C-alpha positions as CSV (number, residue, x, y, z in Angstrom):
1,X,0.4,12.3,10.0
2,X,0.7,13.4,6.7
3,X,4.1,12.7,5.1
4,X,3.6,14.7,2.1
5,X,5.6,17.9,1.3
6,X,4.0,21.0,0.2
7,X,7.3,22.3,-1.5
8,X,7.4,19.4,-4.1
9,X,6.1,20.1,-7.4
10,X,3.0,18.2,-8.3
11,X,3.6,14.9,-10.2
12,X,1.5,12.7,-12.2
13,X,0.3,9.7,-10.4
14,X,1.7,6.5,-11.9
15,X,-1.3,4.9,-13.4
16,X,-4.0,6.8,-14.6
17,X,-7.3,6.4,-12.5
18,X,-9.4,6.4,-15.9
19,X,-7.3,3.5,-16.7
20,X,-7.6,1.8,-13.5
21,X,-11.7,2.5,-13.6
22,X,-12.2,0.9,-16.9
23,X,-10.1,-2.0,-16.5
24,X,-13.2,-3.5,-13.9
25,X,-13.2,-6.4,-12.3
26,X,-13.3,-7.1,-8.5
27,X,-11.2,-10.2,-7.2
28,X,-7.8,-8.7,-6.2
29,X,-6.9,-7.2,-2.4
30,X,-3.9,-7.1,-0.7
31,X,-5.4,-7.5,2.8
32,X,-7.4,-10.2,4.2
33,X,-10.4,-9.6,7.3
34,X,-9.7,-9.1,10.9
35,X,-12.3,-7.4,12.2
36,X,-11.4,-8.4,16.0
37,X,-8.3,-7.1,15.7
38,X,-9.9,-3.8,13.9
39,X,-12.1,-3.3,17.1
40,X,-9.2,-3.4,19.5
41,X,-7.1,-0.5,17.3
42,X,-8.4,2.2,14.7
43,X,-5.1,2.4,13.7
44,X,-4.5,-0.8,11.8
45,X,-6.1,-0.7,8.5
46,X,-7.4,-3.6,6.5
47,X,-9.6,-4.7,3.4
48,X,-12.0,-7.9,3.0
49,X,-11.9,-9.0,-0.1
50,X,-10.7,-11.8,-2.4
51,X,-7.0,-11.7,-2.9
52,X,-5.1,-14.7,-4.1
53,X,-1.9,-14.6,-3.3
54,X,0.8,-14.3,-6.6
55,X,2.7,-17.3,-6.8
56,X,6.8,-17.0,-7.8
57,X,9.6,-15.2,-6.5
58,X,11.0,-12.7,-9.3
59,X,10.0,-9.9,-6.9
60,X,12.5,-11.0,-4.3
61,X,15.3,-8.3,-4.8
62,X,12.5,-5.3,-4.6
63,X,10.7,-7.1,-1.6
64,X,14.1,-7.3,0.3
65,X,15.2,-3.7,-0.6
66,X,11.6,-2.3,0.4
67,X,11.7,-4.5,3.5
68,X,15.4,-3.0,4.1
69,X,14.0,0.5,3.5
70,X,11.3,0.0,6.0
71,X,13.2,-1.3,8.7
72,X,15.9,1.4,8.5
73,X,13.4,3.9,8.8
74,X,12.3,2.1,12.0
75,X,9.2,0.0,11.2
76,X,9.1,-3.6,12.5
77,X,8.1,-6.1,9.8
78,X,6.9,-9.4,11.2
79,X,5.7,-12.5,9.6
80,X,2.8,-14.1,11.5
81,X,-0.1,-16.6,11.2
82,X,-2.9,-14.1,10.4
83,X,-6.3,-14.5,8.6
84,X,-5.4,-11.3,7.3
85,X,-3.0,-10.8,4.2
86,X,-1.4,-8.0,5.9
87,X,-1.8,-5.3,8.5
88,X,-0.4,-1.8,9.2
89,X,-0.5,-0.5,12.7
90,X,0.2,3.4,12.0
91,X,0.6,4.4,15.5
92,X,3.1,1.8,16.7
93,X,4.9,1.6,13.1
94,X,4.6,-2.1,12.4
95,X,3.7,-4.0,9.6
96,X,2.4,-7.8,9.6
97,X,2.4,-10.0,6.8
98,X,0.9,-13.3,6.7
99,X,3.4,-16.6,6.9
100,X,3.9,-18.8,4.0
101,X,3.0,-16.0,1.6
102,X,5.0,-16.6,-1.8
103,X,7.5,-13.6,-2.1
104,X,5.6,-12.1,-5.0
105,X,2.7,-12.1,-2.7
106,X,4.9,-10.6,0.2
107,X,6.0,-7.8,-2.2
108,X,2.5,-6.9,-2.9
109,X,1.4,-6.9,0.5
110,X,4.4,-4.9,2.1
111,X,4.1,-2.4,-0.8
112,X,0.2,-1.9,-0.1
113,X,0.7,-1.8,3.8
114,X,3.7,0.6,3.6
115,X,1.6,3.0,1.7
116,X,-0.7,3.0,4.8
117,X,2.1,4.9,6.7
118,X,1.9,7.8,4.3
119,X,-1.7,8.3,3.8
120,X,-3.2,11.6,5.4
121,X,-4.5,11.3,8.5
122,X,-8.2,12.0,7.7
123,X,-8.5,9.0,5.8
124,X,-8.1,6.6,8.7
125,X,-9.9,3.6,7.5
126,X,-12.1,4.3,4.8
127,X,-12.3,3.1,1.0
128,X,-10.2,6.3,0.3
129,X,-7.4,5.0,2.4
130,X,-7.3,1.5,0.4
131,X,-7.5,3.8,-3.0
132,X,-4.7,5.6,-1.9
133,X,-2.5,3.0,-0.6
134,X,-2.9,0.7,-3.8
135,X,-2.1,3.6,-6.2
136,X,1.1,3.8,-4.2
137,X,1.7,-0.1,-4.1
138,X,1.1,0.2,-8.1
139,X,3.8,3.2,-7.9
140,X,6.4,1.1,-6.2
141,X,5.5,-2.1,-8.4
142,X,6.2,0.0,-11.3
143,X,9.3,1.4,-10.6
144,X,10.7,-2.3,-9.8
145,X,9.3,-3.2,-13.4
146,X,6.5,-5.4,-11.9
147,X,4.3,-5.2,-14.4
148,X,1.8,-8.4,-13.9
149,X,0.9,-6.2,-10.7
150,X,-1.0,-3.8,-12.6
151,X,-4.1,-6.1,-13.8
152,X,-4.1,-7.4,-10.0
153,X,-4.3,-3.7,-8.8
154,X,-7.0,-2.7,-11.3
155,X,-9.0,-5.5,-10.4
156,X,-9.0,-4.2,-6.8
157,X,-9.2,-0.6,-7.3
158,X,-12.2,-1.4,-9.5
159,X,-14.1,-2.2,-6.3
160,X,-13.5,0.9,-4.5
161,X,-14.3,3.1,-7.6
162,X,-16.8,5.0,-5.6
163,X,-13.6,6.6,-3.5
164,X,-11.7,7.5,-6.5
165,X,-13.3,11.2,-6.3
166,X,-11.6,11.7,-3.2
167,X,-8.3,10.2,-4.1
168,X,-7.9,12.7,-7.2
169,X,-6.8,15.3,-4.4
170,X,-4.2,12.9,-3.1
171,X,-2.0,12.9,-6.2
172,X,0.8,14.7,-4.8
173,X,0.7,12.6,-1.3
174,X,0.9,9.3,-4.0
175,X,3.7,10.7,-5.8
176,X,5.8,11.4,-2.6
177,X,5.0,8.0,-1.0
178,X,6.3,6.3,-4.0
179,X,9.5,8.4,-4.2
180,X,10.1,7.6,-0.5
181,X,9.3,4.0,-0.4
182,X,11.6,3.1,-3.5
183,X,14.5,5.4,-2.7
184,X,14.1,8.5,-5.0
185,X,13.7,10.9,-2.4
186,X,14.6,10.5,1.5
187,X,12.4,9.0,3.9
188,X,10.6,11.6,6.2
189,X,11.2,12.2,9.8
190,X,9.1,9.7,11.4
191,X,6.7,11.5,13.6
192,X,6.1,14.7,12.3
193,X,3.0,16.6,10.9
Protein backbone atom coordinates (compact mmCIF):
# COMPACT_ATOMS: atom_id res chain seq x y z
CA UNK A 1 0.00 0.00 0.00
CA UNK A 2 1.49 3.27 -1.04
CA UNK A 3 0.38 6.10 1.17
CA UNK A 4 1.69 8.84 -1.07
CA UNK A 5 -0.68 11.43 -2.41
CA UNK A 6 -0.48 12.01 -6.14
CA UNK A 7 -2.12 15.42 -5.83
CA UNK A 8 0.64 16.77 -3.54
CA UNK A 9 3.14 18.99 -5.34
CA UNK A 10 6.68 17.58 -5.54
CA UNK A 11 8.78 18.54 -2.54
CA UNK A 12 12.55 18.32 -2.42
CA UNK A 13 13.87 15.45 -0.31
CA UNK A 14 15.25 16.78 2.95
CA UNK A 15 18.75 15.54 2.24
CA UNK A 16 20.57 15.59 -1.05
CA UNK A 17 21.39 12.13 -2.34
CA UNK A 18 24.65 13.46 -3.74
CA UNK A 19 25.70 14.73 -0.31
CA UNK A 20 24.82 11.42 1.29
CA UNK A 21 26.81 9.43 -1.26
CA UNK A 22 29.78 11.78 -0.86
CA UNK A 23 29.84 11.24 2.92
CA UNK A 24 30.99 7.62 2.57
CA UNK A 25 31.52 5.24 5.48
CA UNK A 26 29.65 2.09 6.42
CA UNK A 27 28.82 1.70 10.09
CA UNK A 28 25.35 2.89 10.97
CA UNK A 29 22.10 1.00 10.64
CA UNK A 30 18.85 1.20 12.50
CA UNK A 31 18.03 -2.46 12.63
CA UNK A 32 19.86 -5.69 13.33
CA UNK A 33 19.57 -9.16 11.90
CA UNK A 34 16.61 -11.44 12.53
CA UNK A 35 16.69 -14.06 9.75
CA UNK A 36 14.39 -16.61 11.44
CA UNK A 37 11.72 -13.97 11.95
CA UNK A 38 12.15 -12.80 8.36
CA UNK A 39 11.60 -16.31 7.04
CA UNK A 40 8.29 -16.48 8.93
CA UNK A 41 6.96 -13.20 7.54
CA UNK A 42 7.94 -11.31 4.44
CA UNK A 43 6.07 -8.35 5.91
CA UNK A 44 8.86 -7.74 8.38
CA UNK A 45 11.70 -5.61 7.09
CA UNK A 46 15.20 -5.59 8.44
CA UNK A 47 18.78 -4.70 7.71
CA UNK A 48 21.91 -6.41 8.95
CA UNK A 49 24.75 -3.97 9.59
CA UNK A 50 26.88 -2.55 12.38
CA UNK A 51 24.56 0.01 13.96
CA UNK A 52 25.79 1.34 17.28
CA UNK A 53 23.00 2.82 19.44
CA UNK A 54 23.46 6.55 19.97
CA UNK A 55 23.71 7.40 23.67
CA UNK A 56 21.83 10.29 25.23
CA UNK A 57 18.30 11.44 25.79
CA UNK A 58 17.96 14.85 24.09
CA UNK A 59 15.54 13.31 21.57
CA UNK A 60 13.12 12.26 24.33
CA UNK A 61 10.38 14.81 23.49
CA UNK A 62 10.63 14.02 19.76
CA UNK A 63 10.50 10.28 20.47
CA UNK A 64 7.36 10.73 22.56
CA UNK A 65 5.70 12.86 19.87
CA UNK A 66 6.47 10.33 17.12
CA UNK A 67 5.42 7.41 19.35
CA UNK A 68 2.15 9.16 20.20
CA UNK A 69 1.42 10.04 16.56
CA UNK A 70 1.92 6.42 15.49
CA UNK A 71 -0.16 4.91 18.30
CA UNK A 72 -3.02 7.34 17.62
CA UNK A 73 -2.83 6.09 14.01
CA UNK A 74 -3.34 2.54 15.26
CA UNK A 75 0.27 1.33 15.15
CA UNK A 76 1.35 -0.87 18.05
CA UNK A 77 4.84 -0.13 19.34
CA UNK A 78 6.50 -2.56 21.72
CA UNK A 79 9.92 -2.76 23.29
CA UNK A 80 11.08 -6.36 23.46
CA UNK A 81 14.29 -8.34 23.92
CA UNK A 82 15.25 -8.60 20.24
CA UNK A 83 18.44 -9.46 18.42
CA UNK A 84 17.42 -6.77 15.94
CA UNK A 85 17.32 -3.10 16.90
CA UNK A 86 13.93 -2.69 15.26
CA UNK A 87 11.39 -4.49 13.11
CA UNK A 88 8.28 -3.30 11.30
CA UNK A 89 5.47 -5.72 10.54
CA UNK A 90 3.68 -3.88 7.76
CA UNK A 91 0.67 -6.20 7.61
CA UNK A 92 -0.16 -6.11 11.30
CA UNK A 93 0.84 -2.49 11.91
CA UNK A 94 3.38 -3.34 14.61
CA UNK A 95 6.79 -1.85 15.29
CA UNK A 96 9.17 -3.65 17.64
CA UNK A 97 12.13 -1.88 19.23
CA UNK A 98 14.90 -3.60 21.15
CA UNK A 99 14.35 -2.97 24.84
CA UNK A 100 16.98 -1.15 26.82
CA UNK A 101 18.11 1.21 24.06
CA UNK A 102 19.00 4.79 25.00
CA UNK A 103 16.30 7.34 24.14
CA UNK A 104 18.22 8.74 21.16
CA UNK A 105 18.60 5.25 19.69
CA UNK A 106 14.89 4.52 20.25
CA UNK A 107 14.08 7.69 18.30
CA UNK A 108 16.41 6.65 15.46
CA UNK A 109 14.97 3.14 15.28
CA UNK A 110 11.34 4.31 15.53
CA UNK A 111 11.78 6.93 12.78
CA UNK A 112 13.35 4.36 10.44
CA UNK A 113 10.83 1.59 11.15
CA UNK A 114 7.85 3.99 10.95
CA UNK A 115 9.03 5.03 7.49
CA UNK A 116 8.58 1.46 6.26
CA UNK A 117 4.84 1.86 6.88
CA UNK A 118 4.79 4.43 4.06
CA UNK A 119 6.99 2.67 1.52
CA UNK A 120 5.57 1.69 -1.86
CA UNK A 121 4.63 -2.01 -1.95
CA UNK A 122 7.05 -2.80 -4.78
CA UNK A 123 9.98 -2.17 -2.43
CA UNK A 124 9.02 -4.96 0.04
CA UNK A 125 12.40 -6.17 1.39
CA UNK A 126 15.00 -4.48 -0.78
CA UNK A 127 17.93 -2.12 -0.40
CA UNK A 128 15.77 0.58 -1.99
CA UNK A 129 13.30 0.04 0.88
CA UNK A 130 16.12 0.70 3.33
CA UNK A 131 17.17 3.84 1.44
CA UNK A 132 13.54 5.01 1.43
CA UNK A 133 13.16 4.40 5.18
CA UNK A 134 16.45 6.06 6.01
CA UNK A 135 15.75 9.17 3.94
CA UNK A 136 12.39 9.51 5.68
CA UNK A 137 14.13 9.07 9.06
CA UNK A 138 16.61 11.82 8.10
CA UNK A 139 13.69 14.12 7.25
CA UNK A 140 12.08 13.37 10.62
CA UNK A 141 15.36 13.98 12.45
CA UNK A 142 15.86 17.24 10.57
CA UNK A 143 12.34 18.35 11.48
CA UNK A 144 13.16 17.84 15.17
CA UNK A 145 16.59 19.50 14.91
CA UNK A 146 18.60 16.29 15.43
CA UNK A 147 21.65 17.30 13.37
CA UNK A 148 23.88 14.51 14.71
CA UNK A 149 21.67 11.98 12.94
CA UNK A 150 22.72 13.15 9.49
CA UNK A 151 26.24 11.76 9.97
CA UNK A 152 24.93 8.44 11.30
CA UNK A 153 22.52 8.17 8.40
CA UNK A 154 25.05 9.16 5.74
CA UNK A 155 27.31 6.30 6.77
CA UNK A 156 24.40 3.88 6.62
CA UNK A 157 23.16 5.14 3.27
CA UNK A 158 26.63 4.83 1.78
CA UNK A 159 26.27 1.06 2.24
CA UNK A 160 23.18 1.17 0.02
CA UNK A 161 24.37 3.57 -2.67
CA UNK A 162 23.67 0.91 -5.30
CA UNK A 163 19.96 1.40 -4.53
CA UNK A 164 19.91 5.16 -5.09
CA UNK A 165 18.88 4.74 -8.72
CA UNK A 166 15.43 3.59 -7.63
CA UNK A 167 15.23 6.02 -4.72
CA UNK A 168 15.31 9.07 -6.97
CA UNK A 169 11.80 8.17 -8.16
CA UNK A 170 10.52 8.14 -4.57
CA UNK A 171 11.03 11.81 -3.66
CA UNK A 172 7.31 12.52 -3.49
CA UNK A 173 6.67 9.44 -1.31
CA UNK A 174 9.57 10.34 0.97
CA UNK A 175 8.44 13.95 1.38
CA UNK A 176 4.86 12.87 2.12
CA UNK A 177 5.98 10.29 4.72
CA UNK A 178 8.12 12.91 6.49
CA UNK A 179 5.22 15.37 6.55
CA UNK A 180 2.75 12.79 7.84
CA UNK A 181 5.06 11.39 10.51
CA UNK A 182 5.95 14.87 11.80
CA UNK A 183 2.38 16.17 11.85
CA UNK A 184 2.69 18.60 8.95
CA UNK A 185 -0.14 16.81 7.10
CA UNK A 186 -2.82 14.45 8.41
CA UNK A 187 -1.97 10.78 8.59
CA UNK A 188 -3.60 8.83 5.72
CA UNK A 189 -6.41 6.38 6.28
CA UNK A 190 -4.73 3.06 7.00
CA UNK A 191 -5.36 0.34 4.46
CA UNK A 192 -5.99 2.63 1.49
CA UNK A 193 -4.06 2.13 -1.74
